[in-house]
N, C-alpha and C positions, 0 to 999 in steps of 0.2 A: 501492500498499498502506498502512499504520498502521503508524509507527515513532516510540518515544520521543526526543523532537529536543532536544538541550540550547541553551540561547539565551543563556549568558551566567553566574555566577553567582548561584545563586536561582532560575533560570530555568530553564523545562522544559514541554512540552506534545507532547501528541498527536498527529502530525501525519498529513498527505496526504503522500504521499513517493514519485518515481516509485519504478519496478522496479530492481531493481540489474542492470549489466548485465557479463559480461563483458566483462576491462580487456586480463588477459594469454591464455595459453592453457595458463597452468597454475591457471586461477582454477577454485572453482567457482560454483556460485549453490546456496546451500541454503535451503527451506523450513523456517522458521524452528516447530517444535510446541511446544519450552518453552525458556520462557532464566526468567532471574534476577534480582535487584537485589547485587551486589556495594558491601561498603563502599568500595570504592573511588571508585562510583560518586559516593553521596555527597561524599569529595572533590572529585571535578572539580564538583562542583554549590556547594562550597564556594570556586573560585577555588584551589584547592591543585594544581592537574594543569596548568598552564600551556600543555601542548603539546594539550592537547584545545582548539580551537577553538568558539565560537557556530556554531550550523549542524551539528553533529555528531550523528548517531543513536548516542545510546548501547549499553553492554552487550556483553561480552566472554566470555557463559556460553552454553549452550544444548545442544542437540540437535534434531533435522530430518531431514530426511528431501533427497536431491541431487535437486535439478531439473534442471539443467543442469551441464556439464563441458566445460574449454579443452580444444581438440586434445593437448595433450599430457595432461591428465592420464589416469593408467593405471590408478590403485590403486582407482578408484571409478563405477560409471555410473547415469544418474539412476535415483532408486527406494532408491536402499540410504538403510537407518537409520545417521548417523551422529553422534558426539558430535563438537563444536567446541572445537578447545582455544582458551584463554584467549592463546598464547601463539602465532605464525605463522612458521614458519619454512624457512628455501629447501633445509638440509640441504646445502649445500656449501660457504657461506662460512666463511670461518677461525672466524668463533666459534663456528658450527655444525658446525664439524668438532671443537671443543673441547668440545661437549656445552650451550654456552650458546648456548639455541637462544635466551632472553631478547634476545639484543644482535644478533641476525640481520640483517647487512647491509642486505636489504629487506624487513626480517619485523619479530619482535618481539612487545611489547604492542601494535600497534598499531589494533585491534577495539576500538570505541568509544572511541578517543581519538586518532589517526592517522585512522584511516577510520571508515566509516559502522561501526554494530555489529549486536550481533543481539537486542537489544526493539524487533524489528520482523517482519514477518511473513514476513520476505525478506532473506539478506545473503550478498556475494557472498565468499568464503574465498580471498585468494591462497596458495599454494604449497597449494593442497587436496591432494596425495599427501603429503605432510609434515604436516598440521596439522590435520586429521582422522580418525578413527578410526569404525569398523564398526562397530555396536554389537551387543554380545551378545547373541543369541535368549536368549528367556527372564527377563531381567532388569529390572527394573522404571525406566523411563523416565527421572521424577522422578528416581530416587536417581544415576542415572548424569547427572543434570543439576552434581551438586555437585562431579562431578570432572573438571569443565571449570577449574575455579580451583583453590577453596578448599580441596579435599583435597591434589591436588600442593601447592599454597604451603604450609600446615602443613606436610607431610612436609617438604618439601624446603629449604626458606627455618629453619622450626622445628627438627624434629627430627633431620634429616641435618644442615643447619652447626652447629646447637647439638650434634653427636656426644654425644645418647644414646646410653645405653650399659645392660649389664644392671648393677640394681644400684645406678645412679647415680641423685641426685635432682635433680625438673625442677619448676621454679618457672613457670607459665606465667601472664602478666600480659593481664588481658584475656580474658574468657569467651563472646566473642563466637564466632562462626562457626566466624572465622580461628580461634582461640585452642581452639574444641571441636575442628575437624580435629587440630590438635597434640595434641591428648590423645589422641583416637582412635587415630591412628596413632606416636603415642609408645610407646604400648601394645604395639606389635609387637618390642620391646627390652626389655622387661621391667626399666623403672625401680622401684626399690625405693619412691618414691615421684613422685605427682605431684601437688603441689602449683597448687590455680588459685585466680586474686587478681583480684579484681573488687568494684562496689559493687551490684549487681547480684545480686538475693538468688536472684530466679526465675532467672538465667544458671547462677548458681553449684547449684540445685539442678540441674539440669540435669546440669552436671559430675558430679554424686557419681554420678548417675545413670550417665552414663558411665564412670565408670571413677578418675575423679578421690581420691585415698589423703586428702587434707585439701584445703579450701577457708576462704580467708582473706575476711572481707568488711570492705574496707577503707573504708568509712561505719559501722563497730563497733569496727573493731581494729587498733591499730597493725602494719599490714603488713611495714615492716622487723621488727621486737621477733617478732613473730608466725614468721615465715622461718625466721629466726633459732631460735626456740625450736625448731619440729619438725626442725630438724636439728641439733640440740644444739649449738647455737653458731658453727659450720662456715658458714653460708651455701648456697646451690645449686650442684650443680656444671654448673645449666646451667638459663640464665635468659634464656625464650624473649618478646620486647615486641612484642606482639600487639595493639598498639591504636595507634600512631602519636603518641604524644603526648610534650610532654619532661617532663612529672611520670615518665607511666609507665616512660618509660625510664632516668630518672636512681634508680628504683626497682629497677630490675635492676642497675644500677651499686651501688645498698648491698648487695644481699641475694646477688650473685654471689662462692661460696665463693672462695680462693686455685687457678690451677690450672683456671678454670670459666668457661665461655663464656658468653657473650653472645651469644645469635642476636636479631636483631630482622627484623621479617616484617613490621610494622605501616607504613602511608606517611606521612612526613611532611613535614607542608606547613609547619612551622616550625622554628628552631635547639630544638635539643636540649644541656644543657649536659655534654661529658664531662670528669670528674671525675680528673685525671689527679694531681691532691694527693694524691687516697686512694690511686690505682688503681696508681700506677707502678712498686710490688714488687709487687703483684700475681700477675703471670705470669695472667694474664685473655688470652683473645681476645674479638675481638668481631668478628661476620661481618654482612653483608648479601647481600641476595640480592634480584632477581626470580624470580615463578616460573620453571625452564627447560623444566619436562614431561618431564621425563625419565623420572619415575616412575610418568607416564600407563601406558602398559601393563600394568607389574604393579600398578598399584590398582586398572585391571579385573579381573583375575584375580582380587585378593584380592575383589573383588565377587560377580564370577561364583562364588566358591567359600562364597560366607556365610561369609567375615573376618571382612568388614566392613561394616555396614550404616550408607551417608549417610542414607538417606531419614529419620534420626533428627533429620537437621537441619532437616528441611522441620514448619513451622511455620504456612503462611500458603498460600491458592492464591487468585489473581483471574483472569480472564481479562485478554488485552493492551487491552481497552478499558476496563478499570480500572486502570491501570497507575500512575495520578497517587493512587490508594488505596492500589497495593501500598507507591510510596515515602512515603506518609507512614505507611505499619503500620510499616515496617521501620525509617526513622528516626527512629521513636518508639517502642524497644523496647522501655524499660525501662517505657512504660504498655502497650504491647500485647502485650508477651512476645515480639516475634517475635526468629525466628532467620534461616533461610532462611526467601523465601518465593518461590513456582513462579507465573512466568507462563504462562500455558494461551494458546497461540499460535493454534494450529491442532490438530484431531485429526488421527493418521496416517490416509490412507482405505485 
């Protein structure tokens, strides 16, 4: 089969790889029909994720069709159309029983990290019964790819961890796909303001169409001064860090209000300074999280009901044979206008 393989920092190629096989009775083999590229994949290619070793097939998002199931799989049969969760969970270990599926003792974020991932024609899914979701009938398959990772991530790590409430003020630093997913799902709670912060004017324009109440272009405006102006000098109740950089995390520290929350979502490959000399008396909360995908069933219902339109995030489409072009387009989003790129692997028969 064809698969996108990581060969070390800065190195990747579309290779021929053996078809995956069942390893345990709880596995399933899925024929991938659609997948996508995540910002985390770019972090892997920069060498920021040492758990991902050269030779790994990348990707942790996608939809497909069950090809084969292990003897212990009871929820799915060959031919079922499924959503692949970025998090694999056994549902039985201590972490899973606490709803912390990202820290499953035999799962967690392993796809495209510790085991081969979804940017391939076929993928092995451990703990299939609790790591796959049946696709609802009549819902756009491309839209559902967004529920593998970015929508649960933006919602759980940004909105829920950030304690967004009716009437609160929210700043989302980073208007990329994850930041926009946080913007879309923050509106479930009717905050008074959602301020988007970025230096990409195109992404800020998109954020306005998605419901942002204000946008701050840090290439043109002092973001701290502008955020304080928009909040009458108080700062924001929730500052969502959706980039994964030292300067963006420190910006969140500068704009959070007394009693507010900094919700870190971004993947950090280098240290960021915590300015306790300025924050020690501010009653703030700092949260970190790897998405647990506990919200996936709810998000599926909102998409099926038409209350959430994740297809808005899709800007480009490529065949698997052009996956290297897809990576180039996604990595140069400031020039290409890319948000989420869909990689078309196979059509459903």
